[in-house]
N, C-alpha and C positions, 0 to 999 in steps of 0.2 A: 516537449522540454516540461517535466514535471517532478513528482513530487517523488521521493525516495523515505529506506525506511532510516528513522532517526534515534539515537539515546541521547536523554537533552539531561545535559549535564548544573548540577548544582552547583552553586554560586556560596563559595568558600561563605564568604561572610554572611548566610543564614546559616551553616550547621552550628549547632552546639558544645564544638568543641571539642570532648570525651564523649560528653550526651549527659543526658539526666534523664529520671523517672519518670515516666510516660505512662498515664491507662490508658490504655486498647478500648476502645466504645464496641469493639463489638464481646471481647471476653471481657471484659475486666481489670483483666490485667494487669501488673504493673509490669513494666518491658524498659531496659532501657535504652533510647533513643536521643538519636546524633537529632532532631525536628525536633521544635514546636509543631504545635500546629498554627500560629501565626508567621513559621517560616512558610509553612506548608501552603498556606494560601497564599501566599510571598512568592515561592519560585512556581507555583503555577499560574497564575498572573502571566507572570515576566516570561512562563514556557509558552502561556498561551500565546503571545503576542505572533513565537518563532513559530508555531504550528500551523498559523491560519496565512502568514506569510510563505507558508515554505509549501501547502496543500490549496490553498485558498479553501472559497465555501462554496458550496450549490450554491448559485446565485435564483433561491425560490423561496422568497417570503413564507407558503405558506407551508412546505414541507418542513422550513425550518420550525416552523410554530410547529409545526407535527411532531413533532418530535420534541424539542422543549416541551410540550404536554406531560406529553406519556413520559418524560426520565424526570422533570418538577413530580407529580405526582409519587411516582416508584420514590425518588429520596426524599420526600417526605415524610414516606414509614418507613426508612433507614437509621442506622445508627445512630445518622451524625445530621439529621435536618435542619439543626440550625446552620450548617455551612450554606452559603451562597452560589448554587447550584446552576454547574454551564454546562450546553447540549450543542453539537453540531455538528452539520448533517458536512464533511471534508470531500470538495470536490476527486473523488480520489478511486480510480476504477481498485484498488485493492481489496479483495476480500477481507478487513481490519478491521476492525473497535481495536479504542485502548481511552485510556485516565490516566491524568497526569493528577498529581497531590493538591491537596485544595477544593477540588472539586469540580473539576472536568474534564468532561467527557467528550469522547467522540464517539463516531458512526460515519463510517464509510460509503459511499453512494456506491460501491464496488458491492460492501456486501448485504447492500438493501434490495437488492437490485436478485440475491435466489433468497431472500424471508420469505416468506406466505402470509403471513397476518400480523394481525398490532399486537399480539401476543410471545409472538415470534420476531419480534422486536423488542418487547420489550424482554424477553430474558435475553438477550444482549446489553440492553443498557440500566438492566439489573445486576448483570455477572460484571461489566465496569464498576458500578457504581459499590457495590461488596470490596474491590479492590479500593478504593478510598474511603469506605469507611472500614476498612480492616487495618487501611493507615499502611497498605503491602510498600506504597514508594518509597514510605519512612523507613522502614523495617530492611527493607536493599540497601535503603540508601549505609544503616546502622552498618549490617551486613556488612558490602563491600568496604567499608572506612575498616569495620576491624581484621580483614582479611588483604589489608592495604594496598585496594586498589585503586583507589579514590573510590570518590563516590558519583553512582550514575542516576540518576534520581529516579525516570520512569521509564525504565527504555522496555517495548511498546508490550504492554502487562496484557495486551488483549487478545483478540483469537487470532494470530498471525499466522498466514498461508502463504506462502510463496511459489505459489501454483506454476511461476515460470521458471525455478528449479536456478532464480539466479538474484542477486540484488547484495542490500548492503551487512544482513544477516548474516551470511555466510561467511565473511568475511569477521566481523565481530564473535563470532564463535569459535572460527579457531586465533584470533587474538586473547580469547578469555582460557581457551584450551590448553596453555601455555604456562599458566599459574595452577600452584598444589588448592587453593582455596576453589577454585572451577565448581566443580563437581558439588561440593557444599551449598553453593552458591545455589548452582541448579535444584538443586536435588528438594533447598526452602519454596525457589521457585513451583516446583508443583507441586507442596504443599499449600503454596497462596492461591492457584488454579483453583485449584478444588474447592475452600474456601470460596473464591467470588461463585464461584457455583451453585455452595450451600448456601449464601446471602442471596444471590439472586432467586432462587426458589418460594426464598422466606419473604421478600417482597414482593412478587408476584402475586405472592397468595392477600399477603396483607390489602390489594387492591383489588382483588379477585380478578387475574388472570392466573389462568392453569399453569403451575409447575411442570406439567408433562412439554408444555412449548419449548419449554428450554430439550429437552428430548430433543426435536423437530434441530435447531439450532445446530447438534453436534454435527446433528443425521448432514444437515448442510457441509458443514464440515468434509465427515467421511467420506460425500459423495465427491468435494472439490478436489480430498487428493486422490481419489480412483479416477477422475477425468486427468490430473496432470502426470498422473502414471500413465495412464492408456495413451497419451497425449506427445511422452518423450518416447514410450519403447514406438508407437508410430512413426516415428521421425529419427529412432533410433541413438536416444540420448536416454543418458541414466536418468532414471527415477528421483526425484527429489525427493526430500526427505522433512519437504515444507511442514509437516504435523509434526516435527519436535524439534522447532527451530528451540536454540542453542540448550537444550535439553529442559528449558524452563516450564512448559509444558508438557505435561500428563498426556499421553497419544489418547486422542479423539477415541479408542474403544474403551482404556477406561473412563472417561468421560463421562461415556455413553452409559456405562452401565451404573457409576455412581447418580447420576441425574436422573435414572431409571430408580435407581431404592430410594431415591429423598422425594418425586415425585406421587412415589406411591403412599407415603407417610400424610398426605394431604389431602384433607375432602373432596369428591370432587361433583359434589353439586351445587356446590355457593359459587362455581366460576359464571362471571358473563360471557357473553358472545366474545371470539378470539377475535373477531372484527378484520377478518377476511374482505367486506368490499373495504370499510376504510381506507385500508392499505392498500387496497391496488390504485381508488383514488387518489389518494395520498404522491405515488411514486410515478402515478402516469408522467410520458411525455420527460422522467428524469433521461439525464443521458447514460447512457451504457457502455461498459468499455472506456475505451478514449474521448474526449471532448474537443468539439473544435478548438476551443480557446486552449488545448492543450498541445494542440496535433495528432491528428488520424495516420493511427497505420492504417494501412489495407491491401492485407496482403502482403507482395513488397515494394509497394509501395509507401510511401511517407509524407502528407501534404499537410501543412502547418499553414491556416487560411490567416490566421491575423498577421504575421509576418510575411508572406507572400512566396514563399517556396515550398519546393518540392524537391525529393531527390527516389531513386530505384534504388533498396538492394540486391548484391547479387543472391542470386539461388541458395537457398539452405541458409542464410543469412539472416539476423531476426534485431530487430529493433530493444533500445532498454534505454526508454525516454523519462529523463527527469527532468527536477524544478532547475535544471544550471546547464546540465548539454544531455544530445544525445547521438549516443554510442548503437554503433551499427555492427552485429558482432557473429562471426565466424562462426559452425556448424560446431566445432571441436573449441570454441572458445579461449581459443588460443591470441588471436587477433580482431581486428577492428579497426574500426574509425570515427574518431569523437569530433561532432562538432560543436561548437560554442557560439554563441553571438558576443563579438567586441563589443567592452563599452568604450564610450569615446576616446574617456581617459591614456585610452592604451596606445594611440596616437591620432595622427592626421594621413596617414600614408600605410600602406602596406608594406614599407619598409621600416615605419616606427615602430610598426601593430608587432612584426615579425622581431626584433629589435625587441624590444620593451618586455610582451607574452613572453619567445620563447626564448631571451636573455643566454642566445649561442656566442659560442666564442671561434665559432669559423663553421664556413660554409659557401656553396651561392645561390641563386636564386632565378629564376625562369620567368620569363612573364607566360599567363595561360590567358584560353578567353573559352568560358566554361554557358553554354550556349547563349550568348553575347555579353558575360558578364564576365568581367575583368579580375583578372586572377595576378599570384602571384607563386606559384610554388616556390619552396624552396628544402633544401636535402644543406646536412648540416651535422654539427655536435658541439656538446657543451660540456664542460667540464665540472664536477662535481665532489667532493668528499669520496667519492665512492668511484669514479674514476669517470672515463670517459665515455658520454651517457650520447647516442646519435639519436640528432630532429627529424623528424620530416615531417612537412607540413601545408597547408595550401591557405590563401588569404583571397578570401570573395568577395569583390563589391556587389552585394544582394539588392533585394528591392525596395523599394522604400527608404534607398540611403542607407541601408543596414549592412555592418561588414560582419561576414563569421572565418572562422577557423577551423581549416580543416586538418585533424591531427593523425597521423597515423600509426599505430599504434601496434604492439605484439609482446609477446612474452618473450620472445629472443628471437636472434637471426635469425634462422631458418623457418620460423614461421613468420615474422617480417616477408619474409624472399617468396612463400609461399602464396602468402594470401597480397601481394602488392600490385597482381594485377587487378584482381577481385576490386582492389579499395581503389585503382586507380579508374577501372569502372565505374564505381561509387561516384565516384568525385569529378566523372566528366557526365554524370545526371542529374546535378545540380545545378536547377531553375529555376525563375519562377513561374507562380503558376499561372498553367494553357488557359483557357479558356476548359478545355478534355479536365482538366487535373482540378475545375473548380468544380465541372459539372460530377466525381467521383466524389469529390470528396464532402459529401452526407455526411453528416452525425448522425450515430445509434442513438434509438428514446423506446422506456420500456414502454410498450402497454398491451393490452386485455384482447381477448376474443373467445370467440365461444369453442370448444373443445369438438374438431367435428370424427365423423365416423373415419376417415381417412387418419384418423390417429395425429400422430406427432408427425411422422413422414407427410402427412400433407399440408399440417404447416410448415412442415422445410420448404416446401418449393417457394415459395411466397419471402423466405426471409433471405435477412444480406449477411445471417450470421456464414461463415466458411465452414465449421461441423455442425450444420444448422441442427440435423434431427440430434443427436448427441446433445448438444449446446441448448436446445428450447430441449430437453430430457430434465435435466441440471440442473434450467431456470425454473425447473415448474418440483422440480421435486421427486421427480424419477425416472433417476438416474439410476440406467442396467435394467430393472424392469417394472413395472404398474403402468397403468392409467387412469387419467379420472373420465368421472362420466362425462359422457357426449351430453354436448350444452354446458358443462359447467365454467365459467369465467379462465384460461390461462394465461401467463404470461409470453407476452410474443415481443421480440424485436421489429423496429420497424423503423430506417430511416427517411431522415427529415433535412 
């Protein structure tokens, strides 16, 4: 149970009604805005607390200080150096970085694993600073208010890649595509992204990082897209379109072309060491993919050491883990089981929980035992404004006196019928962590090793990654072709 994609909502009280004239710090031009600078700062501070609650922070003070130091150095040379800037590494495996109005910048450990140097990291941070300095959050809020869509403060402004082909972004895109103004807002977003790239290159040059490192960052995103497409084809799934989320980001091909042109305009003889050795030292030991605190997906097994439970997914089913629930979804994406931790306020026994959480109007229960754990299965229905809704769920008393709800879910009755046997098997696998489970529930971390004569194939032999050679190439910027020099330090993944 871990992260999710979010769109942060602006408080109506912070918006300046019909807007007022503001001078853009980057362009020097006057523009109408529904957000003053004070409102930007206030909204950023409010949303910052939600971001930290949603994602969690990497519990590594040295890594946080390292990233903050780079961010503060860049921000001091930006068009809004007077803001109080905040730079945070989030405990998320997403390939993501984003910014909120008022000087709040976030980078996930997920994208940090794929960067190759301090200068690459500076490129990502510089891009996000550019969103804030150019007031892109305020501009988007103004455009969306004009379009009558309500105000979305800072939908993820950074480089989002839904490499697994699912998540909140697709639903958001579907919602906005129903409005006449959606295409206009998306087009405006592409301009913002390219402007942020330009500003990032400028800020890098000011602090003596080579802007050409931003080219490397875009190549990281392009490689992620290619890897996601290759995995989808191998598994017989549709190729995800992560590079065009909400069409608000330009294609990575377009960004690569522009950044290459921008970088060529800067002198190449004044830049300092790109900081590869410093960067490798900073990320050593950083969790890779799932963290133990969030729960670990290992093939068809899921282990949650802090909560003390495990379960096994049917063949071909995938885990979708966010901050509030774990979903296990079939290959077709039309059925799945959702597991939620039940709060104590929901009831003192299974009957109370079923009544208070599901709110059924009819149904029956059956007592069950799941690997020694007491459970109650419910099948019934409830009346809604749309008609009768079928309900099927199991409440189970899990380890450490925690209670869980396993909810059967499907697109329609036919999908539910097809998936029910697999969901019953999934439910039956719910268990307290066994000694074998605990031994398998080892967190993966980033480490470094000299590149061997046998290449990535040799490194893959001792890697816990499921597609080890492909993923090691991806991790080191050689996906598809190429190789580092023998003896050069490269990133590897180890189990701890």
